[in-house]
C-alpha positions as CSV (number, residue, x, y, z in Angstrom):
1,X,20.8,-25.4,-51.7
2,X,18.6,-22.3,-51.3
3,X,16.6,-21.8,-48.2
4,X,14.5,-18.5,-48.3
5,X,15.1,-16.0,-45.6
6,X,11.5,-16.4,-44.3
7,X,12.3,-20.1,-43.8
8,X,15.5,-19.6,-41.8
9,X,15.6,-20.1,-38.0
10,X,12.2,-21.5,-37.3
11,X,12.6,-25.2,-38.2
12,X,13.5,-28.1,-36.0
13,X,13.9,-30.3,-39.1
14,X,13.7,-29.3,-42.8
15,X,10.2,-30.5,-43.4
16,X,7.0,-29.1,-44.9
17,X,3.9,-31.0,-43.7
18,X,2.1,-31.3,-47.0
19,X,-1.5,-30.0,-47.5
20,X,-3.8,-33.0,-47.5
21,X,-7.4,-32.9,-48.8
22,X,-9.9,-33.4,-45.9
23,X,-7.0,-34.1,-43.5
24,X,-5.1,-30.9,-42.9
25,X,-6.8,-28.3,-40.7
26,X,-5.9,-25.5,-38.4
27,X,-5.0,-27.8,-35.4
28,X,-2.5,-29.7,-37.5
29,X,-1.0,-26.6,-39.1
30,X,-0.6,-24.8,-35.7
31,X,0.9,-27.9,-34.0
32,X,3.3,-28.4,-36.9
33,X,4.5,-24.8,-37.0
34,X,4.9,-24.7,-33.2
35,X,6.9,-27.9,-33.2
36,X,9.3,-26.6,-35.9
37,X,8.1,-27.7,-39.3
38,X,6.0,-25.8,-41.8
39,X,2.3,-26.6,-41.7
40,X,0.0,-26.2,-44.7
41,X,-3.6,-26.9,-45.7
42,X,-5.6,-26.8,-48.9
43,X,-7.9,-23.8,-49.0
44,X,-10.7,-26.1,-50.2
45,X,-10.6,-27.9,-46.9
46,X,-12.3,-24.9,-45.4
47,X,-15.9,-24.7,-46.8
48,X,-17.5,-22.3,-47.3
49,X,-15.2,-19.4,-47.9
50,X,-16.1,-17.9,-44.5
51,X,-14.6,-20.9,-42.8
52,X,-11.3,-20.2,-44.6
53,X,-11.3,-16.7,-43.1
54,X,-11.9,-18.2,-39.6
55,X,-9.1,-20.7,-40.1
56,X,-6.7,-17.9,-41.1
57,X,-7.6,-15.9,-38.0
58,X,-7.1,-18.9,-35.8
59,X,-3.7,-19.9,-37.3
60,X,-2.2,-16.4,-37.5
61,X,-3.3,-15.6,-34.0
62,X,-1.9,-18.8,-32.5
63,X,1.4,-18.6,-34.2
64,X,1.9,-15.0,-33.3
65,X,1.2,-15.8,-29.7
66,X,3.6,-18.7,-29.7
67,X,6.5,-16.7,-31.2
68,X,5.9,-13.8,-28.7
69,X,6.0,-16.3,-25.9
70,X,9.0,-18.3,-27.2
71,X,11.1,-15.8,-29.1
72,X,14.1,-18.2,-29.2
73,X,11.8,-21.0,-30.6
74,X,9.7,-19.1,-33.2
75,X,7.0,-20.8,-35.1
76,X,7.8,-22.1,-38.5
77,X,5.9,-20.4,-41.4
78,X,2.6,-21.8,-42.6
79,X,1.2,-22.0,-46.1
80,X,-2.0,-22.5,-48.1
81,X,-2.4,-24.7,-51.1
82,X,-4.4,-23.3,-54.0
83,X,-5.8,-25.3,-56.9
84,X,-5.3,-23.1,-59.9
85,X,-7.2,-25.3,-62.3
86,X,-10.3,-23.8,-63.9
87,X,-12.5,-26.3,-62.0
88,X,-11.8,-24.4,-58.8
89,X,-14.5,-21.7,-58.8
90,X,-13.3,-20.4,-55.4
91,X,-9.9,-19.4,-56.5
92,X,-10.5,-15.6,-56.7
93,X,-12.2,-15.5,-53.2
94,X,-9.5,-17.7,-51.6
95,X,-6.7,-15.7,-53.2
96,X,-8.2,-12.4,-51.9
97,X,-8.2,-13.8,-48.3
98,X,-4.6,-15.0,-48.6
99,X,-3.6,-11.5,-49.7
100,X,-5.5,-10.0,-46.8
101,X,-3.8,-12.2,-44.2
102,X,-0.4,-12.1,-45.9
103,X,0.0,-15.8,-45.8
104,X,3.8,-16.5,-45.7
105,X,3.8,-18.9,-48.6
106,X,1.4,-20.4,-51.1
107,X,1.6,-23.8,-52.8
108,X,0.0,-24.0,-56.3
109,X,-1.3,-27.2,-57.9
110,X,-2.8,-28.2,-61.3
111,X,-2.3,-25.1,-63.4
112,X,-0.3,-22.0,-64.3
113,X,0.8,-20.1,-61.2
114,X,1.7,-16.8,-62.9
115,X,-1.2,-14.7,-61.5
116,X,-0.8,-16.1,-58.0
117,X,2.9,-15.4,-58.2
118,X,2.3,-11.7,-59.1
119,X,-0.2,-11.2,-56.3
120,X,1.6,-13.0,-53.6
121,X,4.9,-11.4,-54.4
122,X,3.2,-8.0,-54.2
123,X,3.1,-8.3,-50.4
124,X,6.4,-10.2,-50.0
125,X,5.0,-13.8,-49.8
126,X,6.5,-16.8,-51.5
127,X,5.0,-19.2,-54.0
128,X,6.0,-22.9,-54.5
129,X,4.6,-25.0,-57.3
130,X,4.1,-28.7,-57.0
131,X,5.1,-30.7,-60.2
132,X,5.5,-34.3,-61.2
133,X,7.7,-33.7,-64.2
134,X,10.8,-31.6,-65.0
135,X,8.7,-30.0,-67.9
136,X,6.2,-28.7,-65.4
137,X,9.0,-27.4,-63.2
138,X,10.4,-25.4,-66.1
139,X,7.0,-23.9,-66.8
140,X,6.6,-22.9,-63.1
141,X,10.0,-21.4,-63.1
142,X,9.1,-19.3,-66.1
143,X,6.1,-18.1,-64.2
144,X,8.3,-16.8,-61.4
145,X,7.8,-19.2,-58.5
146,X,10.2,-19.2,-55.6
147,X,10.3,-23.0,-55.1
148,X,9.6,-26.3,-56.8
149,X,7.9,-29.2,-55.0
150,X,8.8,-32.4,-56.8
151,X,6.0,-34.9,-56.1
152,X,7.5,-38.3,-57.0
153,X,6.5,-41.9,-57.2
154,X,5.2,-43.2,-53.8
155,X,3.8,-39.9,-52.6
156,X,0.3,-39.8,-51.2
157,X,-2.5,-37.9,-53.1
158,X,-1.9,-36.8,-56.7
159,X,1.6,-38.4,-57.0
160,X,3.8,-38.6,-60.0
161,X,5.5,-41.8,-61.4
162,X,9.1,-40.7,-61.5
163,X,11.7,-41.8,-59.0
164,X,12.7,-39.1,-56.5
165,X,16.4,-40.1,-57.3
166,X,15.8,-39.2,-60.9
167,X,13.5,-36.2,-60.6
168,X,15.4,-34.3,-57.9
169,X,18.7,-34.6,-59.8
170,X,17.1,-33.7,-63.1
171,X,15.5,-30.5,-61.7
172,X,18.8,-29.6,-60.0
173,X,20.5,-29.5,-63.4
174,X,18.5,-26.3,-64.3
175,X,17.2,-25.0,-61.0
176,X,19.3,-23.6,-58.1
177,X,16.3,-22.2,-56.1
178,X,14.4,-23.9,-53.3
179,X,13.6,-27.5,-54.0
180,X,11.2,-29.6,-51.9
181,X,11.0,-33.4,-52.4
182,X,8.0,-35.6,-51.9
183,X,7.6,-39.4,-52.2
184,X,7.4,-42.0,-49.4
185,X,9.3,-39.9,-46.8
186,X,8.2,-41.0,-43.3
187,X,11.2,-40.7,-41.0
188,X,14.3,-38.6,-40.3
189,X,16.5,-40.8,-42.5
190,X,14.3,-40.0,-45.5
191,X,14.5,-36.3,-44.7
192,X,18.3,-36.5,-44.7
193,X,18.3,-38.6,-47.9
194,X,16.2,-35.8,-49.6
195,X,18.9,-33.3,-48.7
196,X,21.6,-35.5,-50.1
197,X,19.8,-35.6,-53.4
198,X,19.8,-31.8,-53.5
199,X,16.5,-30.9,-51.9
200,X,16.2,-28.1,-49.3
201,X,13.1,-29.6,-47.6
202,X,11.3,-32.9,-47.4
203,X,7.5,-32.8,-48.1
204,X,5.7,-35.2,-45.8
205,X,2.0,-35.9,-45.9
206,X,1.2,-39.5,-45.1
207,X,3.1,-39.6,-41.9
208,X,1.1,-36.6,-40.6
209,X,-2.3,-38.3,-41.4
210,X,-1.6,-40.6,-38.4
211,X,-1.2,-37.8,-35.8
212,X,-3.5,-36.8,-33.1
213,X,-4.2,-33.3,-34.6
214,X,-5.1,-34.4,-38.2
215,X,-8.7,-34.3,-39.3
216,X,-8.6,-37.9,-40.5
217,X,-11.1,-40.2,-38.8
218,X,-9.8,-42.7,-36.3
219,X,-10.5,-45.5,-38.8
220,X,-8.5,-43.7,-41.4
221,X,-5.6,-43.2,-39.0
222,X,-5.7,-46.9,-38.0
223,X,-5.7,-48.0,-41.6
224,X,-2.5,-46.0,-42.3
225,X,-0.8,-47.8,-39.4
226,X,-2.0,-51.2,-40.5
227,X,-1.2,-51.0,-44.3
228,X,2.0,-51.5,-46.2
229,X,3.1,-50.2,-49.7
230,X,1.5,-53.3,-51.2
231,X,-1.9,-51.9,-50.1
232,X,-1.5,-48.6,-52.1
233,X,-3.3,-48.4,-55.5
234,X,-2.5,-45.8,-58.1
235,X,-5.6,-44.9,-60.1
236,X,-7.5,-42.0,-61.7
237,X,-10.9,-43.6,-61.2
238,X,-11.6,-41.6,-58.0
239,X,-11.0,-38.0,-59.0
240,X,-10.2,-38.1,-62.7
241,X,-6.5,-37.7,-62.2
242,X,-4.1,-40.3,-60.9
243,X,-3.6,-40.5,-57.1
244,X,-2.6,-43.1,-54.5
245,X,-5.2,-44.7,-52.3
246,X,-5.5,-47.3,-49.6
247,X,-6.8,-50.5,-51.0
248,X,-8.9,-51.5,-48.0
249,X,-10.9,-48.3,-48.3
250,X,-11.4,-48.8,-52.0
251,X,-12.6,-52.4,-51.4
252,X,-15.0,-51.2,-48.7
253,X,-16.4,-48.7,-51.2
254,X,-17.2,-51.5,-53.6
255,X,-14.3,-51.2,-56.1
256,X,-12.6,-54.1,-57.7
257,X,-8.9,-54.1,-58.6
258,X,-9.5,-54.5,-62.3
259,X,-11.6,-51.3,-62.2
260,X,-8.8,-49.2,-60.9
261,X,-6.2,-49.2,-63.6
262,X,-5.0,-45.8,-64.9
263,X,-7.1,-44.1,-67.6
264,X,-10.4,-45.3,-66.1
265,X,-11.1,-41.8,-64.9
266,X,-10.8,-40.4,-68.5
267,X,-8.4,-37.7,-67.2
268,X,-11.2,-35.3,-66.3
269,X,-10.7,-33.5,-63.0
270,X,-13.8,-33.5,-60.9
271,X,-15.4,-30.4,-59.2
272,X,-14.8,-29.7,-55.5
273,X,-18.2,-31.1,-54.4
274,X,-17.8,-34.3,-56.3
275,X,-14.2,-34.6,-55.2
276,X,-14.9,-34.2,-51.5
277,X,-17.7,-36.8,-51.7
278,X,-15.3,-39.3,-53.4
279,X,-12.5,-38.8,-50.9
280,X,-14.7,-38.8,-47.8
281,X,-14.7,-42.6,-47.6
282,X,-11.9,-43.5,-50.1
283,X,-8.7,-42.7,-48.3
284,X,-5.4,-41.6,-49.8
285,X,-1.8,-42.4,-48.6
286,X,1.6,-43.0,-50.0
287,X,4.1,-45.9,-49.9
288,X,5.5,-44.5,-46.7
289,X,2.8,-46.3,-44.7
290,X,5.0,-49.3,-44.4
291,X,7.0,-47.7,-41.6
292,X,4.1,-45.9,-39.8
293,X,2.9,-47.8,-36.8
294,X,1.5,-45.3,-34.3
295,X,-0.6,-42.1,-34.0
296,X,1.5,-39.6,-31.9
297,X,1.0,-35.9,-31.4
298,X,2.7,-33.7,-33.9
299,X,5.1,-32.5,-31.3
300,X,6.1,-36.1,-30.4
301,X,6.5,-36.9,-34.1
302,X,8.7,-33.9,-34.8
303,X,10.9,-34.7,-31.8
304,X,11.3,-38.2,-33.2
305,X,12.1,-36.9,-36.7
306,X,14.7,-34.6,-35.4
307,X,16.5,-37.4,-33.5
308,X,16.4,-39.6,-36.6
309,X,17.6,-36.8,-38.9
310,X,20.5,-36.0,-36.6
311,X,21.4,-39.6,-36.5
312,X,21.3,-39.9,-40.3
313,X,23.4,-36.7,-40.7
314,X,26.1,-38.2,-38.4
315,X,26.5,-41.5,-40.3
316,X,30.1,-42.1,-41.5
317,X,31.0,-42.9,-45.1
318,X,31.0,-46.5,-46.1
319,X,33.7,-48.8,-44.7
320,X,33.7,-50.5,-48.1
321,X,35.6,-47.6,-49.6
322,X,39.3,-48.1,-50.4
323,X,41.4,-46.2,-47.8
324,X,43.4,-44.3,-50.4
325,X,40.1,-43.1,-52.0
326,X,38.5,-42.0,-48.8
327,X,38.0,-38.3,-48.7
328,X,35.8,-36.9,-46.0
329,X,35.2,-33.1,-46.0
330,X,35.7,-32.8,-42.3
331,X,38.2,-30.4,-40.8
332,X,40.8,-32.3,-38.7
333,X,43.4,-31.0,-36.2
334,X,45.9,-33.6,-37.4
335,X,49.3,-32.1,-38.3
336,X,50.8,-35.2,-39.7
337,X,52.8,-36.0,-36.6
338,X,51.5,-39.1,-34.8
339,X,53.2,-40.1,-31.6
340,X,51.2,-41.0,-28.5
341,X,52.4,-39.6,-25.1
342,X,52.6,-42.5,-22.6
343,X,51.6,-40.4,-19.6
344,X,48.5,-38.8,-21.0
345,X,47.5,-41.0,-23.9
346,X,47.4,-37.9,-26.2
347,X,48.9,-37.6,-29.6
348,X,52.0,-35.2,-29.3
349,X,51.0,-33.8,-32.7
350,X,47.3,-33.0,-32.4
351,X,46.6,-33.8,-28.7
352,X,43.8,-36.2,-29.4
353,X,43.4,-39.7,-28.0
354,X,43.6,-42.7,-30.2
355,X,39.9,-43.3,-29.7
356,X,39.1,-39.7,-30.8
357,X,41.4,-40.0,-33.8
358,X,39.8,-43.4,-34.9
359,X,36.2,-42.1,-34.5
360,X,36.8,-38.6,-35.9
361,X,34.8,-38.9,-39.1
362,X,31.9,-40.6,-37.4
363,X,31.5,-38.1,-34.5
364,X,28.8,-35.5,-34.7
365,X,29.7,-31.9,-35.3
366,X,29.0,-31.1,-31.6
367,X,31.2,-34.0,-30.4
368,X,34.1,-32.9,-32.6
369,X,33.6,-29.3,-31.4
370,X,34.0,-30.5,-27.7
371,X,37.2,-32.3,-28.5
372,X,38.6,-29.3,-30.4
373,X,37.8,-27.0,-27.4
374,X,39.8,-29.3,-25.1
375,X,42.9,-29.4,-27.4
376,X,44.6,-26.1,-26.3
377,X,44.7,-27.2,-22.6
378,X,46.1,-30.6,-23.6
379,X,48.7,-29.0,-25.8
380,X,49.7,-26.6,-23.0
381,X,50.1,-29.5,-20.6
382,X,52.1,-31.5,-23.1
383,X,54.4,-28.5,-23.7
384,X,54.8,-27.9,-19.9
385,X,55.7,-31.5,-19.2
386,X,58.2,-31.6,-22.0
387,X,59.1,-28.2,-23.4
388,X,60.4,-29.7,-26.6
389,X,58.4,-32.6,-27.8
390,X,61.2,-34.0,-29.9
391,X,59.1,-33.7,-33.0
392,X,60.5,-30.6,-34.7
393,X,58.5,-29.6,-37.7
394,X,59.0,-25.8,-38.3
395,X,56.5,-24.0,-40.6
396,X,58.4,-22.7,-43.7
397,X,56.9,-19.3,-43.6
398,X,56.7,-18.5,-39.8
399,X,59.5,-20.7,-38.5
400,X,57.1,-21.9,-35.7
401,X,57.3,-25.5,-34.8
402,X,54.0,-27.2,-35.7
403,X,54.4,-29.6,-32.7
404,X,55.4,-27.4,-29.8
405,X,54.6,-24.0,-31.0
406,X,58.0,-22.5,-30.5
407,X,60.5,-21.0,-32.9
408,X,64.0,-22.5,-33.4
409,X,65.4,-19.5,-31.5
C-alpha cells in the first residue's frame, strides 16, 4: 500500500470522487475536498478555456480558506482530468493552466501520459493514469506516473470489462505504488473491499452523480436513484469508445437495444463538441446504481461512507473457519493463564472480562484500546486483593512472574 505524502492527513475516507463528463464542477469538487475525499473534474467540463481558469481560482481559493479556518481538518487534495488523446485540441492550453495553478494531481486518460508527467512533476504535482488493462498500466508506469487507476467492469463512463478482483490483483503483482480501484463502488463496504484487494483508494463516480452539488440535471439524478444494474448498457455507439449508459436515457433518445452492441461506434473517438452534444441527454452511470436511493449533500454522503467504512473495517473473520486455523493479526493481552476472579469477574492472567475476551477480535481498534487502558488498574487491584495470584509463571529471562508481576524473591 502506497499513499503519497500529499494524500496523507486530509481524508475522512480513502476515496477519490471521479471526474465525470458534464457532471463534475467546482461546487462538487469543493464540497468533496472539504468533506474529506479528493474531488476531481475533467478540464473539458469548463468551456471555454477561460472558464477553466475561473474554476481553478474558485477551487483553490475555497480550499485554502477552508484549511486556514479548520487546520485540524484540512481539505483533501483536488485533481483535474486531462484527455491526452490527439482529439483533445485544448490539451496544451489546459496543461499550461494546470501548471500555473499547481494543481495537486492530474488524472490522464486515453493516451500516453509522458509529457504530462514531466511537466506536472516539475512543480511537485502527482500524475495518475486511468487504465482498463494491465498492459496499459505497464505503459503508464514506464511513462513515470505516480498512481494507477484501474477502471474495471461495472464502472460508469468509459469502463473496462475486467473484474476488479482480477485486475487489482494482477496490477499488484508488478506495481507497488499508489493503486486506485473503480467499478460499482457505492458505499463504505465497497471502499473497504477495494483496500482488501490491495488498492489504496476507491474511485467513486456514479454515487456522486446523485448529490446536491453535482451538475447533473434533476432528471438525471432521479434516474440514477430509480435504476438498477439491469438498466446499464455498455456500448460504443455514443462516443466511439465503450462506456456504460442508463438505458432509460438511451430509449428516450430514440435508440434501440439491438443498435447498441459493442463495435457499432467503429472505435473512433469523437471530438469534444460532438461528445458533449451526445452526452447531454444520454446519461452515463455504473452498476453501483442498484444501491443508490437518495440525493444527499456531499457532506452527508461522506459522513455515511465513513460510518459504513468503519463498520466494514471492524468486521470479524468468518465463523466458518476451523478454530485451529483461525489466525487474527490482532495484538492480545492474553498471557496464556485463564482463571476468572470471582469477586471482580476479571481474568487473573490478563485482567479482561469474559465478555471482552470473547469479543476481542470483533472489537474496533478504539474499543480494544479502551480495554487495554483499563488493564493496569485492574491488575493492580487484583494484586492488592491477593498479592500472590496463585498462578506462578516466571519469565525465564527476567524471573518476573507473568501473573502478579513479582520476582520469586
